[in-house]
N, C-alpha and C positions, 0 to 999 in steps of 0.2 A: 820387673827387675830380672836380669839375666846374668848369671855368672858362669863362665866357662873355664875349666881347669884352674879353679881357685883364684880366678882373677887374672891368670896369665894371658887369657884372651877373652875379650868380651864382644858381644854383638847384641845390640838392642835397637829398637826403633819402630817405625811404622812401615808396614808393607804397602807398597804402592806399585801400580802398573799402568801402562799406557794402552788405552783403547781408542784407536784412531787419534783424533786431536784432543781427546779427553784424558786427563791424568786422574786415575781412580785410586783413592786411598782406602786401604782396608784398616783392620784393627791392629793392635800391638801384637808382637810375636817374639818368640825366643830364638829358635833356629829354623830357618826356612831353606829347604832345598828345592830349587825350581825344577821345572819340567825337564826330564831327560838328564838330570844332573845327579852328582854324588857328593855326599859328605861322609867320609869313612876314615877309620884310624889307619895308621901306617903299619899296624901289626904289633907295634911295641907299646904304643900309647893310645888310650881311648879318651875321647872327650867326655869329661864329667860335667854335668850341667845342673844348675839350680835356677829354676825359672818360676816367676810369678806373673801371671797374666790375668787381665780382667776385661769385662765388657764383651758385647757381641762382636763376632768376627775376629776375636783375639785367639791366638793359638800358641801353645807352648812349643811343641815340636811338630814341624810340618814337612812331609815329603810330597812334592808335587807329582804330577802324572809321570810314570815310568822313572821316577827318581828313587834314590837310595840314601837313607839317613841312618847313621850309626853313632851311638853314644855309649859311654860307659856307665858310671854311676849317674843316677838321674833323680833329681827332686823337681817335680813339676806341680805347681799349684795353679788351679784355674777357678775363677769365681765370676759371678754376675754375668753368665752367658758365654764364657770362654770355653775353649776346648783344650784338654791336656795334650792328647796325642792324635795326630791327624795324618793318616796314610791315604793319599788320593789314589786315583785309578792306576792299577797295576804297579803301584809303588811298594816299597818295603821300608819299614821303620824298625831298626834293630836296637833293642835295649839290652846291652850286654852285661852291664853291671847291676848292682842292687839298686832298687828304686823305691821311692816314696812319692805317692801322689795324693793330692787332696782335690776333690771335685766339689766345688761349692754349689750354691743354689743357681738354678737355671743353666748349669754347665754340664759338659759331657766329657767322660773319661776317654773313650776311644771312638774315633770316627774313621770309617774305612772308605770314604768317598761316596758320591751320590749313586754310584752303581754297585757299591759294596765289594769292589774287587781289590781294594788295598789290603796290605798285610802288615801285621805287627808280630815281632818275635821277642818274647820275654825270656832272656837268657839266664836270669838269676832271680833271686827272690825279690818280689815286688809287693809292697804293702800299699793298698789304696783305700781311701775312705770316701764314701759318697754321702754328701750332705742332703738332708731332707727338706721338704717344704710343706706348706699347708694347702697348696693348690697345684694342679698339674703344671702350671706355668712356672712355679717356683722350684720344683724338685730338681735335684742333681740326678744324672743318669750315668750308668756304667757303660752300656753297649748300645750301638745303633746298628740294627740289622736291616739290610736291604734284600728283599727277596725278588723272585721273578713272577710273582702273582700266583704261584701254585701253592698248594697246601704245605704248611710247615709243621713238622712234628718233632719229637725228641731226637730222632735220627738225623733230621735235617740240621738241628742245632749242633749236634755232635760233629757232623761233617763240616759245618761252617767253622766251628772252633778248630778243627784239625787243619782246614785249608787256609783260613785267614789268620790264625794264630799259631800255625805250625807248618809242618812239611807235607801235609796231606795224609800223614799216617798218625803222627802224634801231635798233640796240642801243647803249646807252651803255657797255656792258661793254668796249668797245674802249679806254676810258679807264682801265681797271683793269689795273694791273700786279700780278699775283698770284704771290707766292712761296710755294711748297709745300715746307715742310720735311719731311725724312724722317719717315715715320710719320703724316703728316697726311692729311686726307681732303678730296676735292674736293666731292662731293655726298652728301647724304642725300636719297634719293628715296622718297617715300611714295605708296602706292596707284598704283604704276606697273608696267607690264609692259615688260620689256626683254629684247632679245636680247644674248647675251654679246658678240657681235661689235660691238655699238653702245656698249660701255662702255670701249673702249680709250682711253688717255690722249690721243693725237693727235686722234682723232675728236672727243672731247669738247672739247678746246681749241679746235678749229676751230668747233665748234657754238656755244659760248658767245660767241666773239668776244673773250674776255679774253686778255691776254698772260700766259700761264702758264709759269712756270719751276719747276724742281725735279725731284728723282728720288726713287724709292722711296716714293712716296705712294700712297694708295688712291684710286681714281677714284670708286667709289660705295659707299655703304652703302644697300642696298635695305631699306626698312622698310615692313612691311605691303604688300609688292609681290610681283611675280612675275618670276623670271628664267628665260628659255629658253636652255639651253645649245645653241647652234646651230653650235658648232665644237668640235673635239677639245680635251681638257683634259689637261695634264700637271701633276698635283698637286705634283710635286716641282720644278717650275720656277717660281721666285719672280716671273719676268717674265711668266708666263702671265696672260692677262686675267682668268681666274677667280680667280687668287690675288691680284689687285689689288682684288678686291671684298670688301665686307663685307655680309653678308646677315643681317637680323634680323627675326624674326617674319614671315617671308615664304615664298613658294612657289617651288619650283625644279623645272624639267622638263629632264631630259637627253633631247634630241630623238633620234628614230630615227636609227640609223646613226652617232651621235656616241659617241666613246669617251672615258671618263674613266679615266686611268691613274695608278697610284701604285705605287712600288716600295719605299718606306721604311716603317719601323716607325711605327705610330700614325697612318697616313694616314686622312683622313676625306673621302669624296666629297661627301656632302651632310649638313648638320646644321642644324636649326632648333628653337627653343623658342618656345612660345606662352603667353601669359598668359590662362588660362581665365577669370579674373575680369574681363577687359576685352574679350576678343575671342572670336569663335566659332572652332570647330575648323578650319573651312575657310580660315582665314587662313594656315594653314601646310599646304600640300599639296606633298609631295615625290614626284616621278614619275621613273621611269627607263624610257625607251622605247628607249634605245640600249644601250651596254655600260659596265659598271663593272668594271675589272680592278685589283684591289689585291693585289699579291704580297708586300707587307710584312706582318709579323706584327702582331698587336694593332691591327688596323685596323677601320674601320667604313664600310660602304657607304652606308647611309642612316639618319639618326637624327632623331627628332622627339619633342618634348614637347607633348602635347595637339595633335597634328597628324594628318595623313593620309599614309600611306606606301603607294605603289603601285609595284610592279614590273610594268609593263604586258606585254602578250602578246609584244611584240617585245623586251622588256628582257632583258638577260643580265648577271648579276652573278657574278663569280668572286673568291673570297676565299682568302687564305692561312690559316695556322694561328692559333689563339687570337684569332679575329676574330669580327665579327658583320656579316652582310649587311644586315639590316633590323632596326632597334632603335627601338622605340616605347615611351614611358612616359606615364603620366598620361592615360589614356583616348584614346590614339592609335589610329587605325585602321590595321591592317596587312593588305595583300592582295598576294599574288603570283600573277600570271597568266603570268609569263615563265619564265625558267630561272635557277636559282641553284645554283652549285657551290662547295662549301666544303672547307677543309682540316681538319687535326687540331684537336681541342679548340675547335671553332668552332660558332657557331649561325647558321643561315640566317635565321630569323625569331624575334625576341624581343620579347615584350610584358610590361611590368611596371607595376603600380600602377593598373590600369584599374578603374573602377567601373561602366562601362556597355558597354564594347566587348570583343569577342572578337578573333579574327583568322582569316584564311582563305587557303588555297592552292588555286588552280585551275590552276597551272602545273606546273613540274617542279623538284624540289629533289634535288640529287645529293650524296651523302656518300661519296666514294671512299676516305676516310682513316679514322681511328679517333677514338673518344671525342668524337663530335660530335652535334649535335642539329639536326634540320630545323626544328621549330617548338617554341618554349619559351614557356610562358605562366605568369606569376606575378602574379595580380591583387591588387587591394586587398581587404581583408577586408570592405569594404562593397559588394562587387560586387552589382549588381542581378540580379534573377531572370531566367532565360531566356537567359543569355549562352552562346554556342556557339563553341568553337574547332574549325575544320573544315578537313579536307583533302578537296577535291573534284578534285584533280589527281593528280600522280604524285610519289611520294617514293621515291628509289632509294638504299638503303644497301648499297653494294658493298664497303665496308670492314668493320671489326669494332668492337664495343663502342659502337655508335651507337644513337641513339633517333630515331624519326621524329617523334613528338609527345610532349613532356614537359610534364606539367601539375602544377603545385604550388600552394602557397598554402593558405588555410583555407576560403574561401567555397564555396558550391554552384554548380556550373556543369557543362556537358557538353562532352566532347571527342568529335568525330564524324569517322569516316572513311567517305566514300562515294566515294572515289577508289581509287587503287591504291598500295599500299605494298609494295615489294619489298626483302627482306632477304637478303643473302648469308650463307654459312655463318659461324658463330662458332667460335672455338677452344675455348671452354668455356662451359657453360650457366650457370656462376656469374658470368660477366661477358659477357652476350650482346648481340647486336643485339635491339632491342625496337621494335615498331611503335608501340603506344600505351602510355604509362606515366604513372602518377600515384602520388604519395605522400600525396595528400589524400583522405581517406575520404569527403569530400562530393562528389567528382567522379564523374560517370557516364561510362564509356567505351563508345562505341557504334560498331559496325562494320556499315555497310550496303554496303560496297564490297568490295575484294579486298585481303587480306593474304597475300602469297606469300613465305614465309620459309624459310631454309635450315636446315642442321643446327645443333643447339645454340642455337637462337634462341627468342624468346618473342613471340608475336603481340600479346597484350594482357596488361599487368601492372597490377593496381590493385585496385579494390574492386568497386563495382556496375558490372555490364557488361551490355550489350544487343547481341545479334548477329542480323542477318538477312542477312549477307553471307557471303563465302567466306574461310575462313582455312586456309592450308596451312603446316605446319611440317615440317621435315626430321627426320632421325634425332636422337633424344634431345631434340627440341624440345618446347615447350609452346604450345598454341594460346591458351588463356586461363588466366592465373594470378590468382586472386582471394584477397586477404587478408581481405576481409569484404564485406558487402553482397550483394545478390541478383544472380543470373545468369539472364538471360532470353534464350533461344534461340528465335527465331521463323522463321527462314528460312536459306537458303544451305546451305553445307556446310563441315564441319571435316575436314581431311585431315591425317593424321599419318604421319610416317616410321617407321623401325624403331628398335631400341635403346631401348625403353621410352619412346618419345615419348608425350605425353599431349594429348588434346584440351582438356579442362577440368580444371584443378587447383585445388582449394579448400582453404584452411587456416584460415578464419575461424570465427566462432561465430554460430549462429543464422541461417545463410545458407539461402536458398531458391534451389535451382538447378533451373530449369525448361526442358525442351526440348519445344517443341510443333511445331517446324518445321525444325530444322537436321539435315541428314543427316550421317553420319559415314562416312569412308572411311579405314580404318586399315591401314597396312602391317603386316607381320609383327612380332610382339613389341611391340605398342603398346597404349595404353589409350584408351578414350573419355573416361570421367570418373575422376578420382582425388580422393577426399575424405579428407583427414587432419585435418580440423577437428573441431569439437565442436557437437553438436546441430544439424547441418545436414540439410536435406532435399533429396534429388534426386528430381525427378519427370520421367519421360520418357514422352511420348505420341506422338512422331513415328512415322509409319507403319512404315517399314522401316529397320532398322539392319543393315548387312552386316559380317561378320567374316571374316578371312582365316586366318592361322595365328598361334597364341599371342597372341591378342587378349583383352582384358578390356573389355567395354563399360562396366560400372560397377564400380569398386573403391572400397570405403569401409572404413576401420578406425575409424570414428566409432561408439563404443558407445552414444552417446546420439542418434545420427542415424537417419534413415530413408531408404529407397529405395522409390519407387512407380513401377513400370514397367507401362506399357500399350502400349509399342512392340512391334513384331514384330522379333525379333532372329534373323537368319538367318546360318548359318555355311557358308562354302564351303571351309574348310580344317580343320586339325587343332589340337588342344590349346588350345581357346578356352574362355573363361568368359563367360557372359551377365552375371551379377551375382555378385560376390564381396564379401561385406559383413558387417561387424559391425552391431549395432543391429537395426532392424526393416526387413524387406523384404516388400513386397506386390507380387505379379506378377498382372497382369490380361491380359497379352498372350500372344502365341505366341513361344516360344523354340525355334527349329528348328535343332538342331545335328546333324541326321541325316547330313549330309555330313562326310566326314573321320573322324578317330579321336581319341579321348582328350579329348573336350570335356565341359565341365560347364555345365549351364544356370544353376543357382543354388547358391551355396555360402555357408553361414552360419558365422561365426567369432566368437570373443571373447564367447560367451554370448548371441549374437544370436538372432533368430527370423525365419525366412523362410517366407512363405505363398504358395503357388500357388493363387489363388482359383478359383472355379467357372468363370470365363471363361478362365482360363489354360490354355494347352496347351504342354506341353514334349515335344519330340521329341529323342531322343539316338541317336547312332550307335554304331559299334563301338569297343571298347577295343583298344589296342595293348599286349597283355599282355607282349610281349617287352621293350618299353621302359618298362613299368609306367605307361603313360598310359591311364587309365581314363575311359570315358564314363559320366557320372552325370547323372541328371535333377536331383536335389536332394541336396546333401551338407552335413554338419555336423561340426564339430570337426576336430581334428588330433591323431592319435595319442592320447596320454594327457595332453597338455599344454594342450589347447584344447577348448572345447565350443561347441555350437550346437544350434539346433532348426530342423527343417524340417517343414513341414506341407503336404500336398497335398490341396486340395479340388477340384481340376480334373482334368485328364487328363495322365498321363505315358505316353508311348509309347517303349519301348525297341526301336529298330529295327535295331540293329547287334549283332554277335556279341560276347559277353562284356561287354555293357553292364549298367548298374545303374539301376534306377528311383530308389531313394533309398538314401542311405548316411549312417551316423552312427558316430562313434567317440569313446570317452572317457566316463568316468562323468559324468553330467549332460547328455550329448548325447541328442537324441531325433529319431527319424524317424517321423512320424505320417502315415498315409494315410487320408484321409476321402473321397477321390475314387476315381479309377480308375488303375490301373497295368497296362498291357498289354505283354506280353513277346512280341516278334515276331522273335526270332532265337535261335540256339543259344547255350548257355552263359550265358544272361542270368539276372539275379537281380532280383526285385521290390524287396525291402528287404534291405540288408546292414548289420548292426550288429555292433560288436565293441568290445573293451576296456571293457566295462561300460555301453555305450550301451543305450538302450531303443527298441524298435520297437513302435508301436501301429498296428493296422490295424482301422479301422471301415468301410472302403470295400471295394473289390474289387481283387484282384490276380489276373490271369488271363493265359493265353497267347492269342496271336492265332489266326488261322485256318490257319496253315501247319503244316508238319511239322517239329518242332524236336527237338533233343537237349539233354540235360543242363540243363534249365531248373529254377531254384530259386525258389520263391515268396518265402521269407524265410530268410536265412542268419543264424544266431545264433552269434557268436564268443564268446571268453572273457568270462565274467561278464555277458553281455548277456541281455536279457529281451524276450520278445514277449508282448504282450497283444492277442489277436485276438478281436474281436467281429464282424468282417466276413466276407468271403468270399475264400478262397484256392483258386483252381481252376486247376490246372496239368495240361496235356495235352502230354506230350513223352516221348520215349524217355529212360529213365534220369532220370525227373522226380523232384523232391523238393518236397513242399509246404513243409516246414520242415526245414532242415538244422541240427542242433544240434551245436555244437562247444564244449561247456562252458556253454551258455546255458540259460535257463529259459523255458518256454512256458506261458502261461495262455490257454487257448482256450475261448471261449464262442461262437465263430462256426462257420464251416464251412470245412474244409480237405479238398479233393478232389484226388486225383492220378489221372489216367487213369480216372476214374469210381469210384475207390476212396475210401472215407472212413474205413477202418480206421486208427486212429492208428499202428499199427505198420507200416503200409505208407506212410502219408503223412508221418509225422514220423520222420526218419532221425537217430538219435543218433550222435554221434561217439564212437568208442572208441579206446583205445590198446591195440594187440594184443600178445600174447606173441610175441616174435620169436626164441625159442630154436630150435635145430636139432640133429639127431643123425644121424651117418652113420659106419659102420665102427668103432664103439667110441669115436668122438670126439663129445663133447657140448658145445654152447655153450648155457648157460643164461642167458636174458635175460628175467627176469620183467617183468610190466607195470609200466612207470614206473621200472624200476631204472636208476640212473645208470651202473652198470657191469655187465658180464657176466662169467661164470666159464667157464673152459675145463677140461674133464677128459678124459683119455685112459685108457680102461679103469678109470675111477674115480679116477685120480690127477690132482689139480689141476695146471694149467700156468699159468705167468706169461707173458703176451704181451710182446713187444718193441714199443715205441712208435716209429712212423715219423713224423718231422717234415719240413717243407719245407726244402730246402737251396737251392733256386733257384726263380725264378718264370718258367717258360717255358710260356706258355699254348698249348694245342693246340685248334683249333676242332673241334667235334663236330657233325655234321649230324643233323637230326631223322630218325628212322626209326620203324618200328613197335615197336622194342624200347625206346625211351625214351632213357636217358642212360647214359653209360659213365664210370666214375670211374677215373682213372689214379692209382695209389697209390704211385708211386715216391718222391714227395717232391721230385723233380727236375723232371720235366715234369708239368704238371697240366692237366686238361681244364676247359673252361668249360661250365657247365650250359646246357641249351637252355631258354630262356624261352618261355612260351606253349604248352607241351604241352597245356594245357587246351583249346586250340583244335583239337587234333588227335585226342584220344582221351579216354576216361574211365577208362582203365587203362593204366599205364605201368610200365616196368621200370627199376630202378636197378642197373646191372651193375657189380660191383666187380672191377677188374682185378688181376692178380697181379704188377704191376711192382714191388711192395714186395719180392718174393723176389729181385730183382736187386740189392738193396742190403743184404740180410741173409740169413744162413743159418738164422735161427730159423724154427721151425714154427708159432709162435703170435704173431700180430701184432695190434696195436691202432692204428687210424687215428683220431685225434681232433684233429688240427691244423686250426683254423678256416680256415687259408689253403687247405687242400685241400677241406674240406667246406662252407665258407661259401656258395659260389656255388650248391651243390645245395640247401642248406637254404632259401635265398631263393627258388629256382625252385619248390621243392615247396610253400612257403608261399603262393606266388602262384597255385597251382592246387589249392585245397583240396578240390575235388570228385573229384580223381583217386585211384584206388586204386593204391598203389605195391607192386610186387613187388621185393624186394631180395635179390640172390644173387650168387654168385661167377661169374666168367666161365670159371673153370677146372674141369675134371672132378675134379681131385685136390685141390682146395681148397674150403673151405666158408666162407661169409661171412654175417654177420647184423648188424643194427644194434641199438643201444640207443636208445630213444625217450623224449623228455620227456613226462611224464604230462600229458594235457590238450591238448597242442599237436602231439604226434607229430613234433616237431623232432628230427633226428638229433643225438645227443650223441657217438656213436662208432661206428666200424665194426670188428668183430672178425673176424679171418681165422685159420683153423687148417687145417693140412695133414691130409688124410685119408690113412691108411696105404695103401700099394700093395696090401697083403694083402686089402684090401676086395674087390679084383677077381680074386683068385686062385681057381682051381678052377672058373671059370665058362666056360673055353674049351671048345670041342668036342674030342672025341677025335681023333687017337690019343694026345694029350699026357697024361701022368700029372699029375693035378691037384696031387698033393703036391709034385711038382717045381716047379710054378709058384708054389705058396705059399712054398716054401723060397727060391726065387729072389726073390720079391717082398719077403719078410721081410728078406733080406740087403740088397736094394736100399734098403729103408726105413732100415736101420741105417747105411748109408753116406751118407744125405742130410745135408748140412751139415758133413761131415767135411772135405772139401777146400775150399780157399780160393775166394772169389768170383772168377770169371773163369777158373778152371782148366778143363782139358778135361773133367774129371769133372763140375765144377759146370755147365758148358755143357750136358751131357747132361740134368741135372736141370731146367735151365731149359726145355729143349725139352719135357720131360714136363709141366712146369707150364703150358705154353702150349696143351696139349690142351684143347679147349673142352668145355663141356657138350654132351651128345648126340653126343660123338665117342669113345665107349668103344672102338669098333673100332680106332681109332688106337692106344690104349693096349695092346690085345691084340697088335696087330702089332708094337709096340715090344718087348713082352715076348718074342715069338717071335724077333725079330731078335737081341736081346741074349742069348737062350738058344741061338741057333744053329739053331733049328728049321727055318729056311727052307732049310737045307742038308741036312736029314735025308732 
């Protein structure tokens, strides 16, 4: 509605103009004066107006560019997005009479053109009311200020009021009585830089010169502007100057040493959104040079849409739980050069929806709680090539279940650490601290810096990985875990803790894992590489790899995979493996396991095949036979359940006692020597095959230049075969070119032992002996391979009593020249001495008479595996030893039954020898018949009295007389017959 001069003249309608062939309609208007035009009084009469306009692009009074509009008394009401008074570029709008204005929601009282050069002159009293709203978009606004991009302070506002509402000296805003309703807004400032301290209500009131009344209104909306926070801010105090501001599409800087504090849920320190279709990214720059402390949960430190977020070097951000310190979306730039500390379930830096930008940390990010992320990146699927998410600073994960960099989404990009990431211990490896993580197979994770991780942690978890930096993980940790993609190691070092920690763990398919420059430092009981994927290839050519104790440099159970090693692997400890692998193994390097005991250079499993090529050198040390830890150059298969093939085309040097050059077990396994095997210590074996495995020698097996004992060229176990077309030349005391234990030899080559080439001297067959014995009319018959023996006394068969274990009380037995002693009581039992093969080539198994303390029987069978098992195992582990088995007692006889082909003890038979065996052999003057009769009577009394009786104790003393102690038996006869008194 528009009324001019009380209805004497009216003008109303819709403003429209022509733009080329298009007719453009604008909103409703009251009075419009076009460009370079005038609407003025004649000096005697002024135009009084009463105007009501609504909606966007509607204007009450409008003076176009270089135009002049003059009215008398004026009532102008604008609502729903309309403008009361609009003076465009270089125009002037003169309000000569008294005026009343109402500016409703979403509306503007004064607009001075897009460049801010329009002028309004208020010549008389004017009362204006600005309506409030509940959101920035709903508020009514009094003034729209357009700056030139420079800083705006109180003086600038004063000058603006004088120039745009006055004559340059005085401002006519003093005629304005401005009522600010709650929720209304005093200024929209565009392209202005302001200090927070210059935006307070009293300062602005003074600067404008207007008479401003009202409470709970906003002083400024900064639009396409910049705010510098130069005083501390309390986000939870509604009267705080910062909370009186509205900031839209603008930049904010929290100045050095200034603190922004919030203690409530959902606090936000800085937040801005930018329209990328209208403005450049740098229209929204959020900077923190001071401190942001938000202790309430679900809070945000800095947020921007298509903006730039910077936590500068002096900036410190501290966040509580379930919060975000820096949050950027839609191609925002995120950089932290300061310090960020976050709580539980919180993210320090989060980027989402980017198509061109990564993010970067050069400062320090601290995660002292749990389930949090330092840097999280989730880009748009249309992300441009070459984007990098980078840590060049420090990330400290002192809590648990945290992640330093979390990369997700679907596009291709790189995550890089060239700073330092520190991870504390985790409680469990299935929910650990992780330095670099991605679930996107298109992301490459790269480490050129330092990852220092604790127990049960993972350094890098993802797919394609590049490392030239240092990675350290603690006990049970994993340096690199890859689900797919290639692994490239070109520098630095990977250091692992104990408890099966792993340097590189791969589970994918078709992966290439290449190490050309990364060293490995493995604590005891840890792995360099573990491959449990499919069709993966591990290639290692780094110069030197060190092993300590119980290390495996490369482990692979990938039957379709391959391992190519050109590295030099050196062991300083015990029980190590160089390569333990299914699939194909090719070794071109030096594997030196000479130090320590019980180490294996290369082991082939699951039907795989391992080759030591011509340039390959394998050195192995001593075995620890006592603990069954054997040193082997190349091994294949496991018992009868697994198979493998090992081929030597290079050199294997067995430098330690009881070591093996090559080993294979199980039908289908093979050990083939096409190169050289040199045996440089006692009790060493060139090739050992058993359980149906095959040995092929087309190369040379020989002893070194020293003086050795018990050296075997090839050992053939049960069902095994040797095909020799090469040379076996063994020079050693008690040497054996080939030792046959149920195996078969096909020899087309040369087998020489100590200069001899006679087959019967160089090939030693294994036989099962007849173990029967006879003494004093007592006969134990134990034919070759018989499962049981028979006992006869003067031709009468006897049935032995069986002694079983009643308790397990182990008694240690020390090694001596006699070998091992068997306690037969079934109550106390002795442990076997392992490793006798290191002491002698012939040993005794001495059967004790303790069984006579628990039975009065004269014929005893010992077959309880709890008594014999430990001796069977010890004898099996020393196959080169000749065993002599006999009773410890002069008056008892003992012999074993042996399993055919293996010579394993199946039973020990003990029988008492009659005392009459020794009658009549004493010297005179005793009548020999007297002694016989006495011995015969004594024999008939054996076993009559109960165990433990005085008479039984006498027989126990006689049983304890040892072999080669006949004189003690004679003395006993003399004493019992009373001859010592004769």
